[in-house]
C-alpha positions in Angstrom: 0.1 0.1 0.3 2.9 2.3 0.7 4.0 2.0 -3.0 0.9 3.2 -4.4 0.9 6.4 -2.4 4.6 7.5 -3.3 3.7 8.2 -7.3 1.1 10.4 -5.6 3.6 12.2 -3.1 6.0 12.4 -6.3 3.1 14.2 -8.4 2.2 16.3 -5.5 5.4 17.7 -4.9 5.8 18.6 -8.6 2.6 20.1 -8.5 4.0 22.4 -5.4 7.1 22.8 -7.2 5.3 24.2 -10.1 2.8 26.1 -8.4 5.7 28.0 -6.7 7.7 28.6 -10.3 4.2 30.0 -11.4 4.1 32.5 -8.6 7.6 33.8 -9.5 7.1 34.0 -13.1 3.6 36.0 -12.2 5.9 38.6 -10.2 8.3 38.9 -12.9 5.2 39.8 -15.1 3.8 42.3 -12.5 7.5 43.6 -12.3 7.9 43.8 -16.1 4.5 45.3 -16.7 4.6 47.8 -14.1 4.7 51.4 -15.0 8.1 52.6 -15.0 9.2 55.2 -12.0 10.7 58.1 -13.1 14.4 58.2 -11.6 13.5 61.4 -9.7 9.9 60.3 -8.2 9.9 58.4 -5.0 7.3 55.5 -4.5 4.7 56.2 -1.7 4.9 54.2 1.5 1.6 52.7 0.4 3.0 51.7 -2.8 6.1 50.0 -1.8 3.7 48.1 1.0 1.6 47.0 -2.2 4.3 46.0 -4.3 5.8 43.8 -1.2 2.4 42.6 -0.6 2.0 41.4 -4.4 5.0 39.0 -4.0 2.9 36.4 -1.8 0.7 34.7 -4.5 -0.4 31.4 -2.4 -3.8 32.2 -1.1 -3.2 30.5 1.9 -0.3 32.8 3.0 -1.7 36.2 1.8 -3.3 36.9 5.5 -0.1 36.0 7.2 2.3 37.6 4.6 0.2 40.8 5.0 0.3 40.6 8.9 4.2 40.4 8.6 4.3 43.0 6.5 1.9 45.8 7.7 1.5 44.8 11.3 5.0 44.1 12.0 6.6 46.3 9.5 8.8 43.8 7.3 9.3 46.7 4.6 10.6 49.2 7.1 12.7 46.7 9.0 14.4 45.6 5.6 14.7 49.0 4.4 16.6 50.0 7.9 19.1 46.9 7.5 19.6 47.6 3.9 20.3 51.6 5.1 22.8 50.0 7.5 24.7 48.1 4.7 24.1 50.9 2.2 28.1 52.1 2.4 29.3 48.5 2.6 27.5 47.7 -0.5 29.4 50.3 -2.6 32.8 49.9 -1.0 35.5 49.4 -3.4 37.0 46.6 -0.7 34.3 44.1 -1.7 35.7 44.4 -5.3 35.9 47.1 -7.6 33.7 45.7 -10.1 30.9 44.8 -7.6 31.4 48.3 -6.3 30.8 50.1 -9.6 27.8 47.8 -10.3 26.5 48.3 -6.6 26.4 52.2 -7.3 25.0 51.9 -10.6 22.3 49.4 -9.2 21.6 51.0 -5.6 21.5 54.8 -6.5 21.8 57.4 -4.0 20.0 56.7 -0.5 16.2 57.6 -0.3 16.0 58.0 -4.3 13.3 55.6 -6.1 16.4 53.9 -7.4 16.9 52.8 -4.2 13.7 51.8 -3.4 13.4 49.7 -6.3 16.9 48.1 -5.2 15.1 47.0 -1.6 12.1 45.8 -3.5 14.4 43.5 -5.5 16.1 42.6 -2.4 13.1 41.7 -0.8 12.0 39.6 -3.4 14.8 37.5 -3.3 14.6 36.9 0.4 11.1 36.0 -0.2 11.9 33.9 -3.0 14.5 32.1 -1.0 12.2 31.4 1.7 14.5 33.7 4.3 10.9 35.2 6.0 9.8 31.7 6.6 9.3 30.8 10.2 9.2 27.6 12.1 5.2 28.3 13.0 4.7 28.3 9.2 4.2 32.1 9.4 6.7 34.7 8.3 9.5 36.3 10.2 9.5 40.0 9.6 13.2 40.8 10.5 12.2 42.6 13.5 15.3 41.2 15.4 17.9 42.4 13.0 16.6 45.6 12.1 19.1 47.3 14.3 22.1 46.8 12.0 23.2 45.1 8.8 22.4 41.4 9.2 24.4 39.1 7.1 21.2 37.3 5.4 19.8 40.8 4.0 23.4 41.8 3.2 24.2 38.4 1.2 20.8 39.2 -0.5 21.8 42.6 -1.5 25.0 41.2 -3.3 23.1 38.3 -5.0 20.7 41.0 -6.7 24.0 42.9 -7.6 25.7 40.1 -9.1 22.8 38.3 -10.8 21.7 41.8 -12.2 22.9 43.3 -16.0 
């Protein structure tokens, strides 16, 4: 009897994988079709939150994601961590080519370019499961909002490395 459930489990795992990949593709489509933000126009906090909320595509998790983003200030926490990492990301000591690329991608602090970079880092952290907590909910990174935490810093470097 156990062997008859094994193919079912395999097909369930395949379906789960494709559901996740579909969510990634839908997010990328939203990003590509979103109206471009002029370089000198900052996104409002409400627009930033709206974009972060749209990153969760699984119906069963939308409420928990919204709670992490809105009630527990996930966006603000990650923004604070990235602000603490800002100088290090652009420091030539991390590598001249990487530093130049970081300067080009991040823009000035508190610019629309920096906001869009922050959204890309949050999306990467989300896709990697970094916000998932042991209880099946989401960690808002509240406890790491006091400094440049390694997970967020690594995600920022990944975004820089994997951008054109």
